[in-house]
Every structure is written in structure tokens, then in C-alpha cells.
C-alpha positions in Angstrom: -7.9 -29.8 -17.3 -9.6 -27.2 -19.4 -12.9 -27.5 -17.5 -11.0 -27.0 -14.2 -9.5 -23.8 -15.5 -12.8 -22.5 -16.6 -14.5 -23.3 -13.3 -12.0 -21.2 -11.4 -12.9 -18.1 -13.3 -15.8 -15.9 -12.2 -18.0 -14.0 -14.6 -16.2 -10.9 -15.9 -19.3 -8.7 -15.2 -19.0 -9.3 -11.5 -15.4 -8.2 -11.6 -16.3 -5.0 -13.4 -18.9 -4.3 -10.7 -16.3 -5.0 -8.0 -13.7 -2.8 -9.5 -16.2 0.0 -10.0 -17.4 -0.2 -6.4 -13.9 -0.3 -5.0 -12.8 2.7 -7.1 -15.9 4.7 -6.3 -15.6 4.0 -2.5 -11.9 5.1 -2.7 -12.9 8.5 -4.2 -15.8 9.0 -1.7 -13.6 9.3 1.3 -10.6 11.3 2.4 -10.0 9.3 5.5 -6.7 7.4 5.2 -7.9 4.7 7.6 -10.8 3.8 5.3 -8.6 4.0 2.2 -6.1 1.7 3.8 -8.9 -0.9 4.4 -9.9 -0.7 0.7 -6.2 -1.2 -0.2 -5.9 -4.3 2.0 -9.2 -5.7 0.6 -7.9 -5.3 -3.0 -4.7 -7.0 -2.0 -6.5 -10.0 -0.5 -8.7 -10.4 -3.6 -5.6 -10.2 -5.8 -3.7 -12.9 -3.8 -6.8 -15.2 -3.9 -7.9 -14.8 -7.5 -4.8 -13.8 -9.4 -4.2 -15.8 -12.6 -1.0 -17.8 -12.9 -0.1 -15.9 -16.1 -1.2 -12.4 -14.9 -0.2 -9.8 -17.5 0.5 -6.9 -15.1 3.0 -7.9 -12.4 4.5 -4.7 -10.9 6.8 -4.3 -7.9 3.8 -3.0 -6.0 5.4 -2.1 -2.7 8.4 -0.4 -4.2 6.0 1.5 -6.6 3.8 2.4 -3.7 6.7 3.7 -1.7 7.8 5.9 -4.6 4.2 7.3 -5.0 3.8 8.0 -1.3 7.2 9.7 -1.0 6.7 11.8 -4.1 3.2 12.9 -3.2 4.2 13.7 0.4 7.3 15.8 -0.7 5.4 17.6 -3.4 2.7 18.8 -1.1 5.1 19.5 1.7 7.3 21.7 -0.5 4.6 23.6 -2.4 1.7 23.9 0.1 2.6 26.1 3.0 -0.5 25.7 5.2 -0.9 24.3 8.7 0.2 25.1 12.3 2.8 22.4 13.0 5.9 23.9 11.3 8.7 21.4 10.7 11.1 23.7 8.8 11.1 27.2 7.4 12.7 27.9 4.0 13.7 31.5 3.0 10.8 33.5 1.7 12.9 34.6 -1.3 12.9 31.1 -2.8 10.2 30.9 -5.6 7.4 28.5 -4.8 9.5 26.7 -2.2 9.9 29.6 0.3 7.8 29.4 3.4 7.1 27.1 6.3 7.1 23.3 5.7 4.2 21.9 7.9 3.3 18.5 9.1 -0.3 19.1 7.9 0.9 19.5 4.3 2.9 16.3 4.5 -0.1 14.3 5.9 -2.4 15.7 3.2 0.1 14.7 0.5 0.6 11.2 2.0 -3.2 10.8 1.9 -3.3 11.8 -1.7 -0.6 9.3 -2.5 -2.4 6.5 -0.6 -5.6 7.2 -2.6 -3.6 7.1 -5.9 -1.9 3.8 -4.8 -5.3 2.3 -3.8 -6.8 3.1 -7.2 -3.8 1.7 -9.0 -4.0 -1.5 -7.0 -7.8 -1.9 -7.6 -7.3 -1.7 -11.4 -4.2 -3.8 -11.3 -6.2 -6.5 -9.4 -8.9 -6.3 -12.0 -6.3 -6.8 -14.8 -4.8 -9.7 -13.0 -7.9 -11.7 -12.1 -9.7 -11.2 -15.5 -8.2 -12.8 -18.6 -7.9 -10.6 -21.6 -10.0 -13.0 -23.6 -12.9 -12.5 -21.2 -12.9 -8.7 -21.8 -14.3 -9.3 -25.3 -17.4 -10.7 -23.6 -18.2 -7.1 -22.6 -18.0 -5.8 -26.2 -21.4 -5.1 -27.8 -22.0 -7.3 -30.8 -22.0 -4.3 -33.1 -18.3 -3.7 -32.2 -17.3 -7.3 -32.2 -14.5 -6.7 -34.7 -13.2 -3.7 -32.8 -13.2 -5.7 -29.6 -11.2 -8.5 -31.3 -8.6 -6.0 -32.5 -8.3 -4.6 -29.0 -8.0 -8.1 -27.5 -5.1 -8.8 -29.9 -3.4 -5.5 -28.9 -3.8 -6.3 -25.2 -2.3 -9.8 -25.5 0.6 -8.6 -27.7 2.2 -6.7 -24.9 2.6 -9.5 -22.4 3.6 -11.9 -25.2 6.4 -9.5 -26.2 7.5 -9.2 -22.6 7.7 -13.0 -22.2 9.6 -13.3 -25.5 12.0 -10.6 -24.3 12.7 -12.6 -21.1 13.3 -15.8 -23.1 15.8 -14.0 -25.3 17.6 -12.5 -22.3 17.8 -16.0 -20.6 19.1 -17.5 -23.8 21.8 -14.8 -24.2 22.8 -15.1 -20.6 23.4 -18.9 -21.0 25.7 -18.0 -23.9 27.6 -15.6 -21.6 26.2 -12.4 -23.0 26.0 -9.6 -20.4 24.8 -6.2 -21.9 26.7 -3.3 -20.6 25.6 -0.5 -22.9 23.2 0.4 -25.8 25.4 -1.3 -28.4 25.2 -4.6 -26.5 21.4 -4.6 -26.8 21.5 -5.3 -30.6 21.7 -9.1 -30.1 18.6 -8.8 -28.0 16.5 -6.4 -30.1 17.0 -8.2 -33.4 15.5 -11.6 -32.2 12.7 -9.7 -30.5 11.8 -7.9 -33.8 12.0 -11.1 -35.8 9.9 -12.9 -33.2 7.3 -10.2 -33.3 7.0 -10.4 -37.1 6.8 -14.2 -36.9 3.9 -14.0 -34.4 2.2 -11.4 -36.5 2.3 -13.5 -39.6 1.1 -16.6 -37.7 -1.8 -14.7 -36.3 -2.7 -13.2 -39.7 -2.7 -16.7 -41.3 -4.8 -18.1 -38.5 -7.4 -15.3 -38.8 -7.6 -15.7 -42.6 -8.0 -19.5 -42.2 -11.0 -18.8 -39.9 -12.6 -16.4 -42.4 -11.9 -13.2 -40.5 -12.5 -10.2 -42.8 -14.3 -12.3 -45.4 -17.7 -10.6 -44.8 -20.0 -9.0 -47.3 -20.3 -5.3 -47.3 -23.5 -4.2 -45.7 -25.1 -0.8 -45.6 -27.0 0.5 -42.6 -30.6 1.4 -43.3 -31.5 5.1 -43.7 -33.6 5.0 -40.5 -30.7 3.8 -38.4 -28.5 6.6 -39.8 -31.1 9.2 -39.0 -31.5 7.9 -35.4 -27.7 7.9 -35.0 -27.6 11.6 -36.1 -30.5 12.4 -33.8 -28.9 10.7 -30.8 -25.5 12.4 -31.4 -27.2 15.8 -31.8 -29.3 15.3 -28.6 -26.2 14.3 -26.7 -24.0 17.2 -27.9 -26.9 19.7 -27.6 -27.8 18.5 -24.1 -24.2 18.7 -22.9 -24.0 22.3 -24.2 -27.4 23.4 -22.9 -26.8 21.8 -19.5 -24.5 24.7 -18.6 -27.1 27.4 -19.4 -30.5 25.8 -18.8 -29.7 23.3 -16.1 -31.7 20.2 -15.8 -33.5 20.4 -19.2 -30.2 20.2 -20.9 -29.1 17.2 -18.8 -32.5 15.5 -19.6 -31.8 16.0 -23.3 -28.3 14.6 -22.8 -29.7 11.5 -21.1 -32.2 10.9 -23.8 -29.5 11.2 -26.5 -27.3 8.7 -24.7 -30.3 6.3 -24.2 -31.1 6.6 -27.9 -27.5 5.7 -28.9 -27.5 2.7 -26.5 -30.8 1.4 -27.9 -29.5 1.8 -31.4 -26.3 -0.1 -30.6 -28.3 -2.9 -29.0 -30.7 -3.1 -31.9 -28.0 -3.2 -34.6 -26.0 -5.7 -32.5 -28.8 -8.2 -32.6 -28.2 -8.4 -36.4 -24.6 -9.6 -35.8 -24.5 -13.4 -35.6 -21.5 -13.5 -33.3 -21.2 -16.7 -31.3 -19.6 -17.4 -28.0 -17.7 -20.6 -27.6 -17.8 -20.4 -23.8 -21.0 -19.1 -22.2 -20.5 -17.7 -18.7 -23.1 -18.5 -16.1 -24.0 -16.5 -13.0 -23.6 -18.9 -10.1 -23.5 -18.6 -6.3 -19.9 -17.3 -6.4 -20.9 -14.4 -8.6 -23.8 -13.6 -6.3 -21.5 -13.4 -3.3 -19.0 -11.4 -5.2 -21.7 -8.9 -6.3 -23.0 -8.7 -2.8 -19.5 -7.8 -1.4 -19.4 -4.9 -3.9 -22.9 -3.6 -3.7 -23.5 -3.8 0.0 -20.7 -1.2 0.9 -22.1 1.1 -1.7 -25.6 0.8 -0.3 -24.2 1.5 3.2 -22.2 4.6 2.2 -24.0 6.3 -0.7 -27.5 6.9 0.8 -27.7 9.4 3.7 -28.8 6.9 6.4 -30.0 8.7 9.6 -28.3 6.2 11.9 -24.9 6.3 10.1 -22.4 9.1 10.8 -20.9 10.0 7.5 -18.7 12.8 8.9 -15.8 10.4 9.4 -15.5 10.0 5.6 -14.3 13.6 5.3 -10.9 14.1 7.0 -8.5 17.0 6.6 -5.3 17.6 8.6 -5.8 21.4 8.4 -5.4 23.6 10.3 -3.8 21.3 12.8 -3.1 17.6 12.3 -5.1 15.1 14.4 -5.9 11.4 14.3 -8.5 10.5 11.7 -11.9 9.5 13.1 -13.1 6.0 12.6 -16.6 4.5 12.5 -16.6 0.7 13.0 -19.8 0.3 10.9 -18.2 2.0 7.9 -14.9 0.1 8.4 -16.8 -3.2 8.4 -18.7 -2.2 5.3 -15.5 -1.4 3.5 -13.9 -4.6 4.7 -16.6 -6.6 2.9 -14.8 -5.8 -0.4 -12.3 -8.5 0.8 -15.1 -11.0 1.2 -14.5 -12.4 -2.3 -11.1 -13.4 -1.2 -12.6 -15.8 1.3 -14.6 -17.7 -1.3 -13.4 -21.1 -2.5 -12.4 -20.2 -6.1 -12.2 -23.9 -7.1 -15.9 -23.7 -8.0 
């Protein structure tokens, strides 16, 4: 049974690549048709790969409706641009006075759709990648920090499940909370359960020797390289605004120095992985569905019309343009949902 569960999971690195590509493609366009394709692709992937015990289960469509309505009304009430006037408020009203236009409402709805798509992309990533796999991305130098963050990430869904169990138990006993005072029979068991889980976790970590490490001191050369990398990064960031590209080159060299130092010091950490992830054919297909749309849209290909990516309803609203080639490229993000995830 354990082997079957492992085979269903794809490598966490390919999901990071997929989430990065989907989020980047969402921010590259202002066309609501293309953004809606990315939203549908993320939903298909979530339905296909979502874990049974996914930690982030939100009422997506109700939340999306709230985001769209708020974004549309906010832009409609505070941006008085466009030619299609729906309603005119008195000019004496501060901030709200002026014409309410259809163009402002469409622009606000587009912003809401983009925000909803980004939320769905990262929610999909959270629901298809177990929290335990995220520690695989942590450099060996920060293995202890990654373990602490993993415990913090898993504590929230565990507390939510414990809260639901307490509510169900109290409901069986006929307890129906009607106010703040009625929550005390629920909060006290929740607090005691949290303390009990914390003590059990602490005992398990001590039994496995966590924290029983000898104090080590980094060599003087590593400390000097760290100071040099931090100084080059900070200095390049400041000089980039006055000198231009020489400052950004200095910034890049500082970041590269820090990454090499982290990699070198991490090789001295004898951290072991009990479950090695292998890059198979599924991971290759998943990576292709993420990389191919980026290769289609990022370079300025002469045969591809990129003008449809940039849509604005001002000064007068019109139907967004649509390029079938770009639409098909973005639809490839949903290709991972067609893969047999049984392995």
C-alpha cells in the first residue's frame, strides 16, 4: 500500500516548475480569455492530482465570486474612465463622484480574474504536493530550518482536523454553540490536544537524536566569502540604480557567490533521504507542459502575433482578441491532468 501511494506522487521539482510557469504566464497577459484558459488548466490539474488529505480545501467558487465582485465594484466606483457610462454619481461626492463606466467594470473584473487564477495555481500546488516533500527542496545547509518549517506547515491542518473532531463529538452530545461563551467546551479540548501533540512530537524527535549535534564552527574562509557575497549583493543592488548594468552584474556575482557557498557547506551535512525521488516519464511530460508554453510566449517569435496578450477595455469596451496558437499553448498546462497518475 505504501509503494502504491509513493508511485502516485510526482517529483516535487516538476510541480515547482509547473506552478512557476502558470503564475508567470498569468502575469504576462491582460487578456481575460487567456487567463480563463490558465484557470481551467489549473482546475483540471487539481482535480486529477489532488491528494486525498489535501491541506488547503477552500470554497473556491464562492471565494472567486467574492473576489470578482469586490474587484469589479472597487474599480467601477473609483476609476471614472471610459466612454460607456452606466451611471453618473454627483461630482460633490469625494472619490465616488463621477461617471460609472462599463470599461472600468471590465478592467476590474479582469484584475479579479487574474488574482483568482494566481490563487488557484498556488492552491493547486499546495494540494498536489505533500508538505513532507517540500523539505526535499531545502538545501542541506538549512536542513534543520526546513524540518521546523515542515512541522509548522503540518500543524495547521492537524489542528483543523482536531477541531472538526471535537465539534463532531460535541454535536453528538447535543452541544450547539450559540455564542462566544459556548465555545469554551470546544477551545479547552483543542488546547489540550495541541499540547499533547507537541509533547509527543518533542519526545519522538529526542528519541531520534534531533538536536544532539556537536557544535561546529565555520572556517574563517567561509565567513569571509559570506561577507564578500553579502557585500557584493547589497552594493550591486544600490549601484544598479545609479550605474545601470555594472551594478546588476555585481549583484548577480554576489548572489552566485552565496549560492555556491550554500552548496559547498551543504555537502558537509550528512543528511539522508529515506525516499529518493526519480525523474521518470511522467515528470518529463509534466515539465514539457510547463516549459513549452513559456517557450512559445516569452521569445518574440516573428510568426506569432503577441498583440493579443495585451488587452485593455479603454477607451471603449470591445471583445478581447484571441489567437488560437496562444490559446493552444496555454491549454498545454492542463496536459498533466491527462496523464495516468497511477504510475
